[in-house]
N, C-alpha and C positions, 0 to 999 in steps of 0.2 A: 454599542461597543465598537471600537475600531482597532485594527492591528497596529502595533507600534514596534518598529524594529530596533533592537538594541545591539550594537556591534559586539558587546562583550558577553551578553547573556542569551543571545539567540532571538527568537520571535516571541513577543508577549501580546496579550490582550489586556487593554486598560480601560476601565469604566470611568464615566464622568464623575463618579463618587470617589475615585482615587484607588479603588481596588484593582489589582493587576495580577496576572498569572501567566506563567510560561506555558506554551503549548507542547513542551517536551512530554513525550509519552502518548500524545494524542494519536499517533500513527500506529501504535502497537495493537495487535489483535485484541478485540474485546473492549477497547477503550471506550467506545460509545455505549456499549451495553451497561457499563457501570453507571452511566447517567440516564439509563432507560430511553436512549434514543434508538428508534427502529426505522426501518425503511417505510416511506410513504408512497413509493411508486411514482414520485414526481418526475416530470420531464420539463424542466424550466425553459429549455430551448423551444418548446412548443406551447409554453404558457400553462402547463398542467401542474398544479400544486400537489394534487393527490390523485392516485389511480389505484383503486382497490384490486383491479384485475392483475396488476403487475407488482403488488407488494411482495417482497422477498420472504416474508414470514420471519422465522427465527435465524435466518442467515446473518452472519456478522457483517455489519456495514463497515467498510474500510475507509480510512481517512488518508487523503493524498494531498500533497502540496499542490497548489494551483499550477505551478510550472513543471510538474513531474512529467516525464516522457510517457508514462503508462496511463495518463488521464484520457488519452484519445488515440485510438488506432483507426484511421480512416480506411475504408474498403472501396477502392476504385477499380473499374474495369475499362479497358480500352479496346478500340477497334480501328483497324486501318481501312480506309475507303477502298473498295474494290471496283475497278472500272467495269461498266456494263455497256459502254457504247463503242461504236466502231472508231478506229483511229482517224478516219477521214471526217468524222463528225465535227462540224464547226463549233466555235465557242458560242455563237448565238443560239444554235439548236440545243447545245448542252445546257445553256442557261434556262431555256424554256422547259426542258426535261426536268432539271433539278427543281424548278419552281412549281411545276404543275403535275408531275407524274403521280405522286402519292395521292393527290386529290382525285385525279382522273381514274385511277385504278379502282376507286370506291364508287364510281358512277358508270359501271359497265352496262352494256345493252346486250342481252342474250349471251353473256359471257365474254363479249368482245369489247374493245375500246370504243368509246363514243366518238364517232367520226365527226359529228357536227361540232362538238367542243374543240376537237383538234383543228378543224378547218377555221374556226373562229380564232384560235390561238395563232395559227399560221398567218392569217390575214393581219392580225394585230401586230405581229412581229416582223412582217415583211418576208415571210419564208414560204416557199412553194408548198402547197397542201400535201401533195403526195410524198415529198421528201420528209416533212415533219411527221406524217403518219407512219412512214417506214421506220423512222427513228424511234417512235414510241413503241412500235411492235418489236423492234430489235431489243430495246431495253427490257420490255416485258418478258421476252424469251430468255434473256440472260439472267434476270432476277429469279425466274422460276427454277433455274438450274442450281441456285444457291440453297444451302440448308435453311430450313425455317428456324428463325431465331426465337427462342422462348426461354423460360427460366429453367427448363429441364435439359437443354442442350449443354453438352460438355464443352469446356474451354478448348480442348484439342480438336473436337469436331468443328467448332466454330473457326479455328485458325487454319484448318485444312484448306478452306477456300482462299485464304490469303496466301498460303504456301504455294498453291497452284498458279497464282498470277506472278509470284515473285521468282519462280524458276524459269520464266520465259519473258520475252518481250511483251509488255502489257501497257495499256493506256496510251496516252499521248500528251503532248505539251498543252493541248487544249483542255485537258481534264485535270482533276486534282490528284491524279496518280500517274506516274510514268516510270517504268522500269526498263532498263536495257540489259539484257542477259548476255554474258560472254562465256563461252566454254573455257575450261581451265587451260586448254592448249594455247590460249591467247596470252597466258602469263608465263613467267619464268619457270622452267622445269623444277626448280627446287621446292615449289609448293604444289606441283601437279598431283602428287601421290595422295594428298590429303583432302582435296576438294574436287567437286564435279563441275561447278560453275560459280561465277561471281556475278551478281546483278548490281548495277549502279541505279540508284533511285533518286533522280534529280528532284522529283516532286512527290510528296505524299501528304495526305490529310488524315489526322488521327482524331477520333472522337473519344473523350474521356468522360465517363459517367460516374457519379458518386452514388454508391449503393447504400451506404450507411457507415456505422462506426461501432466500436466496442470499447469497453473499459478494462483496465487492468491487464488483460491479455488479448491478443488477436484471436478471433475464432472464425469458423467457416459456417456460420448459420445460413439457413436458406434465404434466398433473395426476398421471398415474400415476408419473412420475419424482419429483415433489415429495413424494408420499406416502411414498416410500422413505426420505426424510429425517426422517420423523416417528416411525417405528416399526420394529421388527425383524421383526414378524410380517406376516401377510397380511390383517389385518382391513380391512374396507371401510368405514371411518368417519373423520371428521375432527372435531377439537375445534371447538366453536362456542358462541356465546352468543346470547341473544335480548335485544333492547333495545326500548323503547317510546318513542313520541314523537308529533310532529305536523309538519305541513308545508304548503307552498303549491306547487301545480303550475301551471306556465304552458304552455299549448298555443299555439305560435306559429301565425300565419297562413301556411299552406303556400304559397299563391300569392304573397304578398308576399315571403316568404323566397326562393323560387325566382327571382322577377324580379330581386331584388337580387343573388343569386349569379351570375346570367348576365351581369352587367355586365363588360365587358372589363377595367376598372380593378380590380375586385374579384378576378377570376381571376388577373390578373397579380400582384396583391399576395400572394395565397396561394401562388403558385408558389414563391416564395423560401422560405416556411415549409415547403412540401412537400419541397423538396430536403434541408433539414436533418432533416426527419422520416424520410425514406427512409434517410439515412446514419446515423441514430441506432440504438442497440440497442433503444430503445423502439418503433421502427417497423420492425424488421428483417424481420418476417413479414407486414407489411401488403401487401395486394393492391389496387392501384389508387391513384389520387391522393387526397390529402387534400381534403375537401370544405369550401368556405367556410362552409356552413351549420353544420357542427360547430364550427368556430372561433368563429363568431358566438355560438351558444348557450352554448358553454363560457365565453367571455369575459363574456357578459352575466351568467351565474350568479355569477362571481367578483365582478363589480362590485356586483351586488345583495346578495350576502352581506355585503360590506363596508358597504353602506348599512343593511341590516337590523340589523347589530350596533350601529349608532348609534341607530336608531329604536326597536328593541325592548329594548336593554340586554343582549342575549346577547353573550358573548365570541365572537369570530370563529371560534375553534376548536370552539365548540359547534354550529355550523351546518355542514351538509354539502350537497354537490350530488349529484344522480343524473341523468345526462344520458340522454335518450331521442332519440338521433340517431346514425346510423351515420357512422363516420369517413371511409370511402372508398367505400362503396356506398350505394344507396338502395332496397334490396329491400323494406323494411318501412314506408316512408313515415312515419317518426316525426320529429316536430319539437316537442320539449318538454323541460322540465327541472323536476325536483322539488327544491326547497330545503326541507330538513327538519332537525329536531333530534331525536336519539334517544339515550337513555342509560338506565342501570339505575336512576337516581334520579328525582326529581320534576321535574328541569329541563325535560324535554321534554313535560310533561303539564299545564302551567299555562295554556295557551291564548293566550299572548302572541303567538306567531308567527302563528297562525291569525287572530287579531283584526287583525293588521296587514295581512292579505290581503283584508280586507273592502273593499267599494266605499266610496270617500271617503278611504281611507287608502293603499292600495297604489299608487294613481296618483301621489301625491306622492313616494313612495319610489322608484318607477321613474324619474320625471323627475329627482329629485335624484341618483340613481345615475349616470344618463347625463350630466347636466350637470357633475357633479364629475369625470367621467372625461375631460372635454375638456382638462384641464390636469393635468400631473404635475409635481411639484417637480424632477424630473430632465429635464424638457423643456428644449430641443428634442432632447436626446440620446436620450431614451426613445422619442419618437414617430418619430424618424428612424432608429432602430436597424434594422440588417439582420440581426440575430440575437443574442439574449442568453438568459441562463438556462441550465438544464441542456441540454448538447449543442446549444446555440443553437436550441432548439426553441420560442422565443418571438420575437415581433417587438416591438411596442410594449407591453411588459408588464414591470414591475419591482416591487420591494417597496414602492415609494412609491405605487403606483396600483392594481395588479391582483392581485399574488400573495397567496396565503392560506397559513395553516398547512397542511402537507402532509396532515394528517388530514382536511381538508375537501375536497381535490381528488382526483378519480379518476385523473388523469393525471400526478400528481407535479409540478404547476405547469408543465406543458408545453402546447403548442398553444394559446397565448393571443396575442391581438392587439387592443389597444384601438382601433386604427383601424377595424376592422370594425364597431364600435359607433358611434363618433363621427366617423370620417373623419380625413383628414390635414389638416395646416395649409393645404396648397395644393389639396387635392381633398376637399371635404366629402362628395361623392357616394359615396365608398367606405363611409361610415357608414350602417348600416341605420336608425339612429334620427336621421337627419339633421334631420328636421322638428322634433324635440324640441330639438335643439341650436340651431335657428334661432329658437325661440320667445323 
């Protein structure tokens, strides 16, 4: 039997014998139970037609159209390359380190690096033996200072290492990461109150790994469970790609953010969003209350991406956010966000985004982003909303003012509130950037 689409009657299945039937009602709950169809635990993408271990039992099997958006929810994780070599290290030495370090660390002698192998690599590459050995030792010392990456490590703990290199001058042009940090005093005083520093990142490398996927609704299953959806064996690897680009990192003024977050009106505002967050599948494993600081930084990132797409000419889907602020706890004292573009082609390497982050340019972009956020074409409905968007996990945020393509946002366009940036119509003090709005 083959599907045959009729413009007037919808979708039909027609048999070679002439019998035909509409699929209307097939997506209703219990539709497959009426024809005694049950789950077989099949995984067609792995070539498994039946798997008794994963049969759903009496659970209702749901029917979806092949093009439905909830057929597939991909789970990907990303990492920014952290430089571990000295700024003066040459490209040739870095190339040898990148190619051979991981192999060499597994062939240690008495706990130390194998000098004979390093000497051989130095002679083959035309590098002085002592210089290459010192470079291997330097990288080994830097990597040992980084957190051990495993399935149990939290996302915030993992990002802390990235945050520490973004708030200072790090890397070099010879490496795949280079950041230049500028104190906020280098910029126009009209934004000095809100930020501590701004870092321009002319070069960065991002690794994106595919952990697995879910059906019907996104979930936060353990990494070990997701791996089982990707393979039949027990190999310990994940499919991943590397992309290259550039970005601007904003380090917020910690004292200013904390003073703002302690305002009773701000705390009361975020309580409503916290209730929706706790009741959503997105926050089902969250421990503690949602922090106003996270909502502020997240919403600011969305507004700035929208403004940068106008100022730089990037499509909004080409820019991404990477938030360095914990949602519910404050163990690592991170208050920052990286706005970046990274891709496999040249779009992320032309310097347009970094140039817009220079003094004399980024100030106007920030001011315009904040002032444009004061009014939405859906106001006053948007600004007065008690909950909108996926699972009501947004307050004043809609497609006309704050939402972005979902490839840009780490939270699936959730946990946004424009009022934390610009304030309410009757209470401007809720807005962190209140003074810019009053200018």
